C-alpha angles and dihedrals in degrees: 000000000000090000093048094062092068095057125076122207120236092249092050089048092052092048093049092047090051091049091049092048090051091049090046093051092047093050098037095106092050090047094051090056091055099036093099089060099057112133128211093259092054091051090052089050091052090049092051091049090050089051091051095046100042102026130229093282096054097046096074090050091048091047090048091051091046090049091051090048092050091047091050091046091050091046091050091047092051091047091051090048091050093049090047091051091046092050095043093044090082091050091048091051091048091048091049090048091050090046093051091046091051091048093050093046090047090050091050092049092049090049090050090049090049091050093048092047092049090050090049090050090051091049091047090051090050091049091048091052091048091048090049091049092048090045092051091047091049090050092051091047091048091050091048092048091048089052092048091047089049092048091047090047090051091049091048090050091049092048090045089050091047091048092048089049091049091046090050091048091047090046093049091045094044096079090046093050091045089055091046090051092048090051092048091051093050092054 
């Protein structure tokens, strides 16, 4: 009897496997949340349980089937990636063409703006020089006119002074001349 307790009958094994599968399915969502946090000891425990449930003969077949499934999954994933890259390659080329066109047009526009701004600066410099030249000419002309007005004013003042002097002389000589004339008439 002692030896019999270590062995499990096929029916008991099937029942226990069914129970474990039901428990696994019920708790699958909870397990997927914690799957990232499986430690090495837990992995060894799962492997030992798999060995107990499926036996040493079935494990290589299961591993082979899992390997084939993983290979097929990887192959399908690579094929999807390749198709995606093939289909998006045209879009990428078009986007790159548009990008290069936008860059070249932007460069042309910036060059045009630079040319226009340099021409405007040149014209502004020319206008500034002309304004400075006209301003200097106006200043010279104003200075010359001020000098001429001053000279004319000085001449007018001298003539006015000469005329006043003559008027004063004539006025002071007028009574004497009037007397001389009166004397001459009497005579």
